[in-house]
C-alpha positions in Angstrom: 0.0 0.0 0.0 1.5 3.3 -1.0 0.5 6.4 0.9 1.1 10.0 0.0 2.5 11.9 2.9 0.3 14.8 4.2 1.6 18.0 2.5 1.7 21.4 4.2 3.5 24.7 3.4 6.2 26.5 5.3 6.4 30.2 5.7 8.8 30.3 2.7 6.3 28.4 0.5 8.2 25.1 0.4 6.0 22.0 0.5 6.7 19.7 3.5 5.2 16.2 3.5 4.7 15.0 7.1 4.4 11.4 8.2 3.6 10.7 11.9 4.5 7.3 13.4 5.0 5.4 10.1 4.3 1.7 10.1 7.2 -0.8 9.2 7.2 -1.3 5.5 5.1 1.7 4.7 5.5 3.1 1.2 5.4 6.8 0.7 5.1 8.9 -2.5 6.8 12.3 -2.3 7.5 14.7 -5.2 11.0 15.7 -6.1 11.9 19.1 -4.6 9.7 18.7 -1.6 10.7 18.1 2.0 9.8 14.9 3.9 9.3 15.1 7.7 9.2 11.8 9.6 8.0 12.3 13.2 7.6 9.8 16.0 5.6 10.1 19.2 7.6 10.5 22.4 7.0 7.5 24.7 7.7 7.0 28.3 10.5 9.0 30.0 12.3 9.9 26.8 15.0 7.2 27.1 14.7 6.2 23.4 16.2 7.9 20.4 15.5 7.3 16.7 18.5 7.1 14.3 18.8 6.9 10.5 20.8 3.7 9.8 20.3 3.6 6.0 18.8 6.0 3.5 18.5 6.3 -0.2 20.9 8.7 -1.9 18.0 10.9 -3.1 17.0 11.8 0.5 19.3 14.6 1.8 19.1 15.0 5.6 18.3 18.5 6.7 17.5 18.0 10.4 17.9 15.1 12.8 16.4 14.9 16.3 15.7 12.2 18.8 12.1 11.8 17.6 12.0 13.2 14.1 13.8 13.9 10.8 13.6 16.3 7.9 14.8 15.3 4.4 15.0 17.1 1.1 13.8 14.8 -1.7 15.7 14.8 -5.0 14.7 13.3 -8.4 15.8 9.7 -8.8 17.1 10.1 -12.4 15.6 6.8 -13.6 17.1 4.6 -10.9 14.7 1.8 -10.0 16.6 0.7 -6.8 14.3 0.9 -3.8 16.7 1.2 -0.9 14.6 1.6 2.2 14.9 4.5 4.6 15.8 2.5 7.7 15.1 4.0 11.1 16.0 2.4 14.4 14.8 3.3 17.9 17.3 2.6 20.6 17.0 3.0 24.3 19.9 4.7 26.1 19.5 2.4 29.1 19.6 -0.9 27.1 22.0 -2.5 24.7 21.1 -4.7 21.8 18.9 -4.2 18.8 16.0 -1.8 18.9 12.8 -1.3 17.0 13.3 -1.0 13.2 11.1 0.9 10.7 11.9 0.4 7.0 10.1 2.9 4.8 10.1 2.9 1.0 10.1 6.5 -0.3 9.1 6.8 -4.0 9.7 10.0 -5.9 6.8 11.0 -8.0 
């Protein structure tokens, strides 16, 4: 299932597509030249942090925080590779693997 992220406009007129708490494997469609904001709800005492582990080359990170990210989306130039945007939530008080969210971002 492909979803189009919810678009909104910034004060400068740039379109920002916002996704809140995306599901693992979620597919998003975002136009080239737009910004993609991925936001996660804060849970508990704030001991967890989200990190970008892998990302496609057409997503340029603009902002990174413990519970959200902002990317600039570039045109894919005909590449059909669908490398996922892999986000991992890790807790600072625990070692080992954390929660993983792989998202497929299609430019279109």
